[in-house]
N, C-alpha and C positions, 0 to 999 in steps of 0.2 A: 056839400062842403067836405074836403078831404079831412081825414082824421089827423090828429096832432102828430107832428113829426116825431118819430122815435129817435133816441139819441144813444150815444155810447161814450164812455168816459176815457179820456186820455190819462196816462200816468201822472201828468201834471195837475190833474183835477178838473180840467175843463171838459165840458160835453161838446160833442160834435154830432151833426146829423148822421143817422144810420145810412141814409141814401143821399148821395151827392151826384155830381155831374162830371163826366170826363170830357176831355177836349182833344185827345189824340186824333189827328186828321183834320182838325180845324185850322183856319188861318192859312190854308194853302192856295185858295182860289178867291180872287177878289169878288167874283160874282156871287159867292156864297156868304160873304161877310155879313150882310144885313140879316139873313135868315139865321146864321149862327149866333149873332148877338141876341136876336129875338128869342131864340130857343133858350139860351142861358138865362135871360131875364124872366122868361116864363117859369123856369125852374126855381129861380130866386123867389118869385111870387108864391110858389107852392112849397116854400120852406126847404127846398133842396139847395141850401146856401153854401154847402161845401163844394168848391169848384177846383178840380185838379187839372194842372197844366204842367208844362216843362219848357225849358229854353230851346229844346230840340224840336218841339212840335211845330211844324210849319216854319222852321228856322226862326222861331220867335213870334211868328204870326198868330199862334194860338194865344199867347200871352196878351197880345194886342186885342184880340177878341174879348178875352176875359176882362181886360182893363176897361173897355168900352161898356161891357155889360154891367160891370160893377160901379160905373160912374154914378155919383149921386146917392149911392147906397152902400158905400164901402164898409161901414160898420156892421152891416147885416151879413156880409159875405166872409166866409172862412176860406182864404186862398191857399192852395197847396201848389208849390212849384218845385222844380228839380234842377240840380246842377249836373252836367255831364261829367262822367268820371275823368275824361281827359282834361277837365278844368278843375279838378278837385284838390289841387295844391292850395296852400294858404292864399297866395295872390290870386290864383284862378278863381277860387270860391268868392272872394271879396269882389273881384271884377265882374264875375257872372251875376252875382246878386244885384249889383248896382244896375246892370243892363236890364235884368228882369224887372226891377222896380220901375225903371223908366218905361218899359213896354206895358207894364201893368197899371201905370198911372197911380201909383200908391207909394206911401212912405214905408210900408212894412209888408212882409209876407208872413202869413200866420204859421205855416208849416213848410219848412224847406228840406228837401230830401236829396240825398246822394242817389242818383238815378240807378246806378248799379256799381258794384265794386270794381275798381280799376287797379292801377299799379301804384298809386299814391298811398302812402301809409295812412291807415285810418286815423291815427293820432293827429296827423297834420290836418286832415279834413275836419275832424271834430274840433280842433283848436280854432279853426277858421269859423266854424258854425258858432262856437261860443263867443267869439269876437263879434260876430254879427248880432247875436242876442244882446250882448252888453251895449251895443250901439243902437239898439231898438229897431234894427232893420229886419230881423226875423223874431218871431215869438217862440217858436219851438223848432226842433229839427228831428229828422228821422231818416230812414233808409228805404230803398226800393230794390226789389229783386235779390234780396239777401237770402241765402240758404241758412240752415241751422248752424253750420260750422262758421259761417260769416258772422252770425249774431253772437256766437260764443266768443269769437275773436274781438268783436266790438265791445262786449261786456268787460273784457280784460283791459281795455284802453281807458286812460283817465277821462272821466266824464262820459264814458261810453254808455253808462246805464241811464243817461238822460234821454236816450232814444225814446220817441213817442209813438212810432208806428213803423211797420214794414209793409210796403206796397208790393203785392205779388199777383200774378195771374191765378185766378181761382174761379172755377165754375163746374158745372156738372160733368164736363168732359175733361177737366183738369183738377183732379182731387188729390194729387200726390202729397200736398202739404198737410193733409189730415193725418199722415203717418207719424210725423215728428214735429214739423215746424209749427203747425197750428196749436197742438197741445202745449208746446214749449212756450209760445207767446201767451196763451191763455193763462198758464200758471204764473206768469209774470205781469199780467195785466196790460200787455202790449197789444192793442188792437191791430188787426190786419186790414189793409185797404185793398179790396179785390178789384183789380182792373180786368178788362175783358170778360165781364160776367156773362155775356151772351156768346162768348167765343167768336167775336167779330162777325156776328150775325148767323153763325152756323146753327146755334140752338133755336133760332127762330124758324128754321126749316127742318128741325130734327124730328123724324117720325116717331121715335120712342116717346116723345112728349104728347103726341096727338090725343091719346085716349084720356089722360088726366086733364089736359087743357080743355077738351070738350066737356068734361064733367063739370068743370068750374065755369065754362062759358068764357074763357079768356084765350089770348094768344099764347103760343108756345114761348115766345120771348118773355111775356109777363110771368108765366109759370116758372121759367128758369131763373128769373130775377127774384121771384118770391122765395124760391129755394135758398138762394144765397142769403137773403135777408133773414132767413130762419136760423142761420148758423151763428152760434154764440161768438162774440168777439170779432165780428166781421162787418166792415163798411163796404158798400158797393158804389162804384162810380161809373155807371153806364154812360156811353156817349150818345147824345141825340142831337142831330143837327136841325131838327124842326120842332116847332112848338107842340105839334100833335104827338110826336114821338116822346117828348118830355112828359106830356100828360099821361101817356100810356105807362111809362116807367114809374111815375108817381103812384099810379093805381096798384102797382105790384106791392107797395108797402102795406096796402090794406087787404091783400089776399093772404089769409091765414090758412095754411095747408093742414089737413087732418093728419094725425099720426100715421094712419094706414097709407095715405098717399105719400108722405115723406119716406116711409119704409119702402114703398114700391119704387120711388125714384132712386133711393139708395141701391136697390137691387138692380134696376135697369142700367144705372151708371156706377158700376162698382169701381173700386180703386184700380187704376190701370197704369199709373206712373210711379216710378221709384221714389225713394226717400228724398226729401229736400232738407 
């Protein structure tokens, strides 16, 4: 029996799972649809009830996969979706949200993110998010792929401090956010959602992980994911398109790394990317 799911607190006071499920790359091929739905349902059964998606993934196909996976158990699932910056005007946000809701087969999105910063004024996008909140179509909003300067600009916008999360790439090979962005968010109680925690599969083949992974008797991917889950204020959303892969990801939550091994990983994968 898996251990109880660990959680993290949003600024609004609600807890969300520390380990969720990503869907980038899903919904692109009809022949994979059933397996992708089954994978997400397996994760839900294992308390990985945070599912991240976006209107751009599979041109909306990933949202349809999520909608089918959550059917009949919507209240258990914390759905995160994103609006493309080209659609982040007031009208664009409202229209995109309605389309996402239809594909997701739901009346509300739990957390709605601006996928990355575009040319539309942040104040206009946030006003649209707040309109959606008032209408009950989203519960919370956040951002994705924002650097520290972007977050500072956001904080200066009316209602900008209502941001609940920032989703960014973070893994052993991409640690640049540890310089400024991660500490800034920790100080303000804003959790980061780490996408690409296995660096699109590269860490599953990374030789530098071999010795420590063998020591624990686990895969390199599981070790890399366990490292992410040991970082304060960080949620991980690995993508898994099969039920077996989902189960392997879930096991990473129960892998507690010794301080000496964490120190070795920090040495093997030192900061190599500039400030964010």
